[in-house]
C-alpha positions in Angstrom: 145.1 133.7 63.4 143.6 137.2 64.9 142.7 138.9 62.0 145.5 141.6 63.0 148.0 139.3 63.0 146.6 138.5 59.2 146.4 142.3 58.4 150.5 142.3 59.2 151.5 138.9 57.0 149.4 140.5 55.0 151.7 143.7 54.6 154.8 141.8 55.2 154.0 139.7 52.1 153.0 143.1 50.3 156.3 144.7 51.7 158.6 141.9 50.7 156.8 142.2 46.9 157.4 145.4 46.7 161.2 145.1 48.1 162.0 143.1 44.6 161.2 146.2 42.5 162.9 148.9 44.6 166.2 147.2 44.8 166.2 146.5 41.0 165.0 150.2 40.5 166.9 152.2 42.3 170.0 150.0 43.2 170.9 149.4 40.0 173.5 152.0 39.9 174.9 151.4 42.8 174.6 148.0 44.7 174.6 146.2 41.4 177.5 147.3 40.1 179.7 148.5 43.1 178.5 145.5 45.6 178.3 143.2 42.4 180.8 140.7 45.6 177.0 140.5 47.0 175.6 138.5 43.7 172.1 140.5 44.8 169.8 137.9 42.8 166.5 139.8 40.9 163.6 137.3 40.0 162.9 139.4 37.1 164.5 141.9 35.1 163.0 145.6 36.2 162.8 148.7 34.7 161.6 152.4 35.5 158.4 154.1 33.9 158.4 157.0 32.2 155.7 159.8 33.3 151.8 159.6 31.5 151.4 162.6 29.3 147.6 162.0 28.3 146.2 159.9 27.2 144.4 158.2 23.5 142.7 155.4 22.1 144.4 153.0 20.4 143.8 153.0 16.6 144.0 148.7 15.9 145.0 145.6 17.3 148.1 146.2 15.5 149.1 149.2 17.7 148.4 147.4 20.8 151.1 144.9 19.9 153.6 147.2 19.5 152.3 149.4 22.5 152.4 146.6 24.8 156.2 145.5 23.0 157.1 149.2 23.6 156.6 148.9 27.2 157.5 145.4 27.9 161.0 146.6 28.9 159.8 148.9 31.5 159.4 148.7 34.5 156.5 146.8 36.4 154.7 149.4 38.7 151.8 149.3 41.6 148.5 149.4 39.9 145.0 148.5 40.5 143.9 146.7 43.6 141.3 145.2 45.9 141.1 144.9 49.9 139.1 141.3 50.3 137.6 140.9 53.5 137.6 137.6 56.3 134.5 136.4 57.9 133.9 134.7 61.2 131.6 133.9 63.4 130.5 132.9 66.9 127.5 131.9 69.1 125.0 134.0 71.5 122.6 133.8 73.9 120.6 136.8 74.6 117.3 138.1 76.6 114.2 139.3 74.9 111.9 142.6 75.5 108.2 143.1 74.6 107.3 146.1 72.0 104.3 148.2 72.7 101.5 147.6 70.3 101.8 151.0 69.2 105.3 150.2 67.9 104.3 147.1 66.0 101.6 149.1 64.0 103.8 151.7 62.8 106.2 151.9 59.7 109.8 153.1 60.5 110.6 156.9 60.3 114.6 156.7 60.6 116.5 153.5 59.2 120.3 154.2 58.9 122.3 153.6 55.8 125.8 152.2 55.2 128.5 153.9 56.3 130.5 156.0 52.8 132.5 158.3 52.0 130.8 160.4 49.6 126.9 161.4 51.0 124.6 160.0 48.6 126.8 157.9 47.1 126.4 154.1 48.2 129.0 151.4 48.2 128.3 147.8 48.4 128.7 145.9 51.6 127.2 142.7 53.3 124.4 144.3 55.2 121.5 146.4 53.5 117.8 147.5 54.4 115.3 149.6 53.5 113.7 149.3 57.1 111.7 146.5 56.2 113.6 143.7 55.1 117.1 143.2 56.4 119.6 141.6 53.6 122.3 139.9 54.9 125.5 137.8 52.9 127.1 136.4 55.5 130.8 135.1 54.5 131.8 131.1 53.9 130.5 129.0 56.7 133.2 126.5 58.1 132.0 122.8 59.3 133.4 121.1 61.4 135.9 119.7 59.5 139.3 121.6 57.9 140.5 119.4 55.5 138.9 118.6 52.0 137.2 115.2 52.1 136.8 113.1 48.7 133.4 111.6 48.2 132.7 109.8 45.1 135.2 111.0 43.3 134.4 114.3 44.4 135.9 116.9 46.2 133.7 118.8 48.8 135.4 122.0 49.9 136.3 122.5 54.1 133.5 125.3 53.7 130.0 125.7 52.1 129.4 128.8 50.6 126.7 131.1 52.2 123.6 132.2 51.3 121.7 135.8 50.9 118.7 135.8 53.9 116.1 137.5 53.4 114.9 139.3 57.0 111.5 141.0 57.9 113.0 143.5 60.4 110.1 145.7 61.4 108.8 145.7 63.9 111.3 143.8 65.8 108.4 141.8 67.3 108.2 140.0 63.6 112.2 139.7 62.7 112.3 136.8 61.4 113.7 134.8 58.1 111.6 135.0 55.0 113.6 134.0 52.3 117.2 132.8 51.1 119.1 133.6 47.6 121.0 130.9 46.7 124.0 133.5 46.0 126.1 135.8 48.6 128.5 138.4 48.4 128.6 142.5 48.6 125.2 143.9 48.2 123.5 146.8 46.8 120.1 147.6 47.2 118.2 150.1 44.9 114.4 150.2 45.4 112.9 146.7 45.0 116.2 145.6 43.3 118.8 143.6 45.1 122.2 143.2 43.5 124.5 140.8 44.7 128.4 141.0 43.6 128.7 137.3 43.9 132.3 136.3 42.5 132.3 136.6 38.7 128.7 137.1 38.3 126.1 139.7 38.9 122.7 139.4 39.8 119.2 141.4 39.8 117.0 140.3 42.2 113.3 141.7 42.2 112.8 141.7 45.6 109.0 143.7 46.2 107.9 140.5 47.5 110.6 140.1 50.0 108.8 136.1 50.9 109.9 135.1 47.0 112.8 137.2 45.5 113.1 136.6 41.6 115.8 136.9 39.8 115.7 139.6 37.1 119.2 139.7 35.0 122.3 138.3 35.4 125.9 139.4 34.4 128.9 137.1 33.7 132.5 138.0 34.1 134.4 136.1 32.2 137.3 134.0 34.1 140.4 136.2 33.3 137.7 139.4 34.1 137.4 140.7 37.8 135.2 143.5 39.8 137.7 146.3 41.0 134.8 148.6 42.7 132.0 150.0 42.4 129.3 152.3 43.2 125.5 153.4 43.7 124.6 156.7 42.6 121.3 158.5 41.6 119.7 154.5 40.9 122.4 153.8 38.4 125.6 151.4 38.8 129.0 152.7 38.2 131.4 149.3 38.1 135.0 148.9 37.3 136.6 145.9 36.0 139.5 144.6 35.2 140.6 141.9 32.6 143.9 140.5 31.9 145.3 141.4 28.5 145.8 138.5 26.5 149.3 139.5 24.4 148.5 137.4 21.5 145.0 139.0 20.9 144.9 142.1 23.4 141.6 143.2 21.3 138.9 143.1 20.8 137.6 141.9 24.1 134.9 140.8 25.6 135.1 141.1 29.4 131.6 140.2 30.7 128.3 138.4 29.4 124.7 139.8 29.6 121.8 137.8 29.5 124.1 135.6 27.5 125.4 138.2 25.2 128.7 139.0 25.0 129.7 143.0 25.5 133.0 143.5 23.3 135.2 146.0 23.4 136.6 147.2 20.2 140.8 148.6 20.0 139.5 152.0 19.2 137.4 151.9 22.1 140.7 151.4 24.5 142.8 154.7 26.0 146.1 153.5 27.5 148.7 156.6 27.9 150.8 158.5 25.4 154.2 157.6 26.5 154.2 153.7 27.1 154.3 152.5 30.4 154.1 148.6 31.3 150.3 147.2 31.2 148.9 143.8 32.5 144.9 144.4 32.4 142.6 146.6 30.3 139.5 148.4 33.2 136.1 148.6 32.0 134.3 151.3 33.6 130.6 151.3 33.1 127.3 153.0 34.4 124.5 149.6 34.9 120.7 149.8 34.7 120.0 148.1 37.9 116.6 147.7 36.8 117.1 145.7 33.6 121.0 144.7 33.9 121.9 146.9 30.7 124.6 148.7 30.0 124.2 152.6 29.8 127.7 153.7 29.2 131.5 152.4 29.6 134.6 153.6 28.7 138.1 151.4 28.6 141.9 152.1 29.7 144.9 150.1 29.9 146.6 149.6 33.1 148.4 147.3 36.0 146.8 144.7 38.5 148.8 146.0 41.3 147.5 149.0 44.0 145.5 151.1 43.1 143.0 154.0 44.6 139.2 154.4 43.1 137.2 157.5 44.2 133.9 158.9 43.1 132.4 162.4 43.4 128.9 163.3 42.2 130.9 164.5 39.4 133.7 162.1 38.1 135.6 158.4 38.8 138.8 159.3 39.7 141.3 156.3 39.3 145.0 156.7 40.2 148.5 154.4 39.5 151.5 154.7 40.6 155.1 154.5 38.9 159.0 155.4 38.6 160.5 158.3 36.7 163.3 157.4 34.4 166.2 155.8 37.1 169.1 156.2 34.9 168.1 159.5 34.4 167.8 159.9 37.9 171.4 157.9 38.6 173.0 159.7 35.6 171.6 163.0 37.4 172.9 161.8 40.9 176.7 161.3 39.3 176.9 164.8 37.6 175.7 166.7 40.9 177.1 165.2 43.6 180.4 162.7 42.7 182.3 165.0 40.3 185.0 164.3 42.9 184.6 160.5 42.2 184.7 159.4 38.9 186.9 161.1 35.8 185.5 162.9 33.0 185.4 160.5 30.6 182.7 158.9 32.6 180.6 161.9 32.5 180.9 162.2 29.0 179.8 158.5 28.0 176.1 159.3 30.7 175.5 162.2 28.7 175.6 160.7 25.4 173.8 157.6 26.5 170.9 159.5 27.8 170.7 160.9 24.0 170.4 157.3 22.8 167.2 156.0 21.2 167.4 152.8 22.8 165.0 151.3 25.4 165.8 151.3 28.8 166.5 147.8 29.3 169.4 148.7 27.2 170.1 152.1 28.7 170.5 150.1 31.8 172.5 147.8 30.7 174.7 150.4 29.3 175.1 152.0 32.3 176.0 149.0 34.2 179.1 148.6 31.7 180.1 151.9 31.6 180.4 152.1 35.6 181.9 148.2 35.6 184.7 149.0 33.4 185.7 152.0 35.7 185.6 149.8 38.6 187.7 147.2 37.4 190.3 149.7 37.2 190.6 150.2 40.7 192.3 149.1 43.2 190.1 147.2 46.3 190.8 150.4 48.9 189.5 153.4 46.5 186.9 150.9 45.7 185.6 150.6 49.1 186.0 153.9 49.9 183.7 155.1 46.7 181.5 151.9 47.7 180.9 153.9 51.1 180.9 157.3 49.5 178.4 156.4 47.4 175.9 154.6 49.7 175.6 158.2 51.6 175.6 160.5 48.8 172.8 159.2 47.4 170.9 158.6 50.7 171.0 162.3 51.1 170.4 163.0 47.2 167.6 160.8 47.5 166.1 162.5 50.6 166.0 165.5 48.4 164.5 164.4 44.9 162.1 161.8 46.3 159.4 163.5 45.0 160.9 163.8 41.4 161.3 159.6 41.9 158.0 158.0 43.0 154.8 159.4 41.3 150.9 158.2 41.6 149.1 159.2 37.8 145.7 160.3 38.4 142.7 159.1 35.4 139.2 161.4 35.8 136.2 160.3 34.5 133.7 162.8 33.7 130.3 161.3 34.9 127.8 163.2 32.4 130.1 162.5 29.4 131.9 158.8 30.9 134.5 159.7 29.4 138.5 160.3 30.6 138.0 164.1 31.0 141.6 165.1 32.7 145.2 163.0 33.7 147.8 164.5 36.0 149.9 163.5 38.5 151.1 164.0 42.3 154.0 162.1 44.0 154.0 159.3 46.2 150.9 157.4 46.1 147.6 157.6 48.4 146.7 155.2 51.1 143.2 154.6 50.2 139.6 156.1 49.0 139.3 158.7 51.6 143.1 160.2 50.7 141.0 161.5 47.7 138.4 164.1 47.8 137.0 166.5 45.1 135.7 170.0 46.4 134.6 173.0 44.7 136.1 171.1 41.5 139.2 170.7 43.0 140.7 167.5 43.8 142.6 166.9 47.2 144.8 164.3 47.6 147.3 163.2 50.4 149.8 161.2 49.6 153.1 159.4 51.1 156.5 159.5 49.5 159.9 157.9 50.3 158.4 155.0 52.4 158.6 152.2 50.5 162.0 152.9 49.8 163.2 154.0 53.5 161.6 151.0 54.7 163.6 148.4 53.3 166.5 149.8 54.6 167.5 151.7 51.8 170.6 154.9 53.1 171.9 152.9 56.2 168.4 152.2 57.9 167.6 155.8 57.8 163.8 156.9 57.3 163.4 158.7 54.4 159.3 159.2 54.2 157.7 162.2 54.0 153.5 163.2 53.5 151.9 165.5 51.7 148.5 167.3 50.9 147.9 168.3 47.1 145.2 170.5 45.6 144.5 169.8 42.0 142.3 171.9 39.4 139.6 170.2 37.8 142.5 169.9 35.0 144.3 168.1 37.4 147.2 170.5 37.6 148.4 171.0 40.9 148.0 174.7 42.1 148.7 173.9 46.2 150.4 172.0 48.3 151.5 171.2 52.1 154.0 169.1 52.1 156.4 167.3 54.5 154.3 166.2 57.3 155.1 163.4 59.6 158.4 163.1 58.8 159.6 159.3 58.7 156.5 158.8 59.2 153.1 157.3 56.6 149.7 158.2 56.7 147.7 155.7 58.5 143.8 157.8 58.6 142.9 161.0 56.2 139.6 162.7 55.7 138.7 165.4 54.2 135.1 168.0 55.1 134.2 171.0 53.3 137.4 173.2 53.3 139.1 171.4 56.3 141.8 168.3 56.0 142.8 165.7 58.9 145.5 163.5 58.8 146.9 161.2 60.7 150.7 159.7 60.3 152.6 157.2 62.9 155.7 155.8 63.3 156.3 155.7 67.5 153.2 158.8 67.8 150.1 159.6 66.6 150.6 163.3 64.9 147.5 164.1 64.2 147.1 167.4 61.9 144.0 170.1 61.1 144.7 171.6 57.4 142.8 174.4 56.7 142.1 173.8 52.5 140.3 177.2 52.2 142.4 178.8 49.5 143.3 175.9 46.9 146.9 177.9 46.1 147.7 178.5 50.0 146.6 175.3 52.2 148.1 175.9 55.8 148.6 173.2 58.6 146.8 175.3 61.6 147.2 172.8 63.9 148.7 169.4 65.5 148.4 167.6 68.1 151.2 164.4 69.1 149.2 161.2 71.4 150.4 157.7 71.6 149.2 155.3 69.3 147.3 156.0 66.2 144.0 156.5 64.0 143.2 154.3 61.1 139.6 155.8 60.7 138.2 159.1 60.7 134.2 160.3 61.4 132.9 163.8 61.8 130.9 163.3 64.6 129.6 167.1 64.2 131.4 169.8 63.0 133.8 170.6 65.3 134.3 166.9 67.0 136.4 164.3 65.1 136.5 160.6 66.0 139.5 158.3 65.2 139.5 154.7 66.0 142.7 152.8 65.9 145.1 151.1 68.0 147.6 151.9 70.6 149.8 149.2 72.3 148.0 146.4 70.3 144.6 147.3 71.4 141.7 149.2 69.8 141.7 152.9 70.6 139.2 155.2 70.0 139.8 158.6 70.3 137.6 162.0 70.7 139.1 165.0 68.8 138.0 168.6 69.3 139.1 170.5 66.2 137.1 173.8 67.1 140.1 175.7 67.4 142.2 174.8 64.4 145.5 175.8 65.9 145.1 173.7 68.9 143.5 170.5 68.3 142.7 168.4 71.2 142.1 164.7 72.7 138.9 165.6 74.6 138.5 161.9 75.6 139.7 158.4 74.6 138.8 154.4 75.8 141.2 151.7 74.7 138.6 148.3 74.5 140.1 145.0 75.7 140.0 144.0 72.1 142.9 143.2 69.8 141.0 143.9 66.5 137.8 145.9 64.9 136.7 145.6 61.4 136.4 148.6 61.2 140.0 149.1 61.1 139.9 147.3 57.6 136.6 148.3 56.2 134.2 151.7 57.5 131.5 149.7 56.7 131.9 148.3 59.4 131.2 151.9 61.7 127.7 152.9 62.5 126.4 156.2 64.0 123.5 157.4 65.0 123.4 160.9 65.9 119.5 160.6 67.8 121.0 159.1 70.4 124.8 160.1 70.3 125.7 156.7 69.8 128.1 154.7 67.7 128.9 151.0 66.9 132.1 148.6 66.5 132.9 145.0 65.9 135.1 143.2 67.7 136.4 139.5 67.7 134.7 139.1 71.3 131.7 140.7 70.5 129.7 144.5 69.7 129.7 147.6 71.5 128.1 150.5 71.8 129.5 153.9 73.0 128.0 156.9 74.0 129.9 160.6 73.0 127.4 162.8 74.8 128.9 165.5 76.9 132.1 165.5 74.8 133.2 162.2 77.2 133.2 158.0 75.9 131.6 155.9 77.7 130.9 151.9 76.8 126.7 151.8 76.9 126.1 148.3 75.9 128.5 145.6 75.3 127.2 142.3 73.7 129.7 139.6 74.0 129.5 135.8 73.0 128.7 137.3 69.7 131.1 137.9 66.3 129.3 141.1 65.4 130.1 141.7 61.7 127.6 144.7 61.1 125.0 147.3 63.4 121.9 149.0 61.6 119.4 151.1 63.5 115.3 151.1 62.5 113.2 153.8 63.9 115.3 153.7 68.1 116.0 150.0 67.7 119.9 148.3 67.0 120.2 145.3 65.0 123.6 143.9 65.6 124.4 141.6 62.9 126.5 138.4 63.4 126.7 135.6 60.8 124.3 133.3 62.8 122.8 135.7 65.0 120.7 139.1 64.9 120.2 140.9 68.1 117.9 143.4 69.1 118.1 146.2 71.0 116.3 149.0 72.5 118.0 151.8 72.1 116.2 154.1 74.9 116.8 151.5 78.0 119.0 149.1 75.8 116.9 146.2 76.9 117.2 143.3 74.8 114.1 142.8 72.3 114.8 139.9 70.0 117.3 137.7 68.9 116.9 135.6 65.9 119.2 132.4 64.8 120.2 132.5 61.3 119.9 129.3 59.4 123.5 128.3 57.5 
């Protein structure tokens, strides 16, 4: 199955999961009651969430247990999540070109870094380099067989775990594999320490002698604990993990071991929203010294194991989670405002009393159903059919007007200096990914889609109800400005904030590319809009006025070059349709490489690696390397290293001749 089809399958699976939640939330008052004859089967009783109104710490384990009990009858909600990466490999044969003697005697002056969101804040990836060595962690290597083999009562899996390769990289004439490290995974390189995030282990290796890497420290994650994300900033690692809650003994928790010693988080160290919300994990954010493996600071808080977005600036870590407002209140308000002519007065009197009851959300939902069921049974079939249709149409319109009051994303802000939760806030809808958040001049900008999750599942007679907004929040996470209703009936596919400008792509059938002026946080403006076929799922600034978009058009990879020098009139200067159905850049920005000196960029495909020029405001394919499943590329001086699971190919960026190649032992 292609990467593209895999992604589509994952999206459909996610949407099917969301369907169960959404049906139980919004249609509890309409479809379950009025369309009872259709007998929709809900797998799990699901109920809505209140808005979080700040956070505080638990005082004891008993309070934690009490909190879990109060939250149990609330709805499950979308929380934190991690994107997984797939691995592929293909062989390649290339030619060589000798280097000059002068090149072999000098140290590199230019060395590329991993493509990241925030300059100066590194992100883990499968390739790291210091200009002398390349550290590469390929994925699982699949042998000839595809089914597990049973040998001497042991099951041998249909793959073998890859090892991290240490490659002498410069000068290219000396390209050679120097060593292997048994563990593999995402990497961070901090001076002479290589940090490997390998499943349930985090390991630090001294690579001052690349030929003999030495393990310095190891952190073991408890089996219920897993890594969410990490960053490297000012030689410190900022790590976020999540640990499944034990409802019998929820705290203290021991999520990880450092050199055999458990790190314990007491009940009194764990933050929770003041208003109970459903939780199933305890998150731990910590500061790690890569030289020693010691944990210097930590903060813990409860949350949900679903989707989330983590963004880090030079001052703070921001973590989002999704929730829904009180569905009983929402539906009751709908009946009062839009359905006075459909129901007798006693219905509204009972609803008013219901809102004042000090009972659980589950009990309120059941009582609401009982009230409506009683009235439904008093109607003849003709009147029941009429009201069913009226309700469906009216609630569709009402939701369109009030969707921002129902769908929310909560935001937690962790101050890096004090390393504690410094602010909480919320916005409507949900963000796409880390690029949907950005901190600038102490304000947080966040782009969200609202209504898409409901409308996707056909609510409202199949009409699309989605909209896209950008909100600006102050340092206390209070909304100070907004731009609303971008790309109606579409959803966000990519976002990029650059200083006081914002660039946004939405998509359903065409690709609206929006240019936003965010210079005045209280009055942000939509300045320009460009509609073109296809979409861009990754945006990268080439210059101040030129933005590169990489996405798809008609099932093929599309590259667009945008001119934003005149914000009111953005233009697509050029585009290139690549004969590829997928590029890993559509999955991770780490697969992209920009070399401004030579005005080129690299992207991998399933059929090879591609080097494009953007000189003279034109996109041109200057070099294609075939029969290699390229994963990443780096540059050292004027040499481009294309890295695949089984081979490294070096190209001279002056003339694009093949200089050197190296078979990687697997």
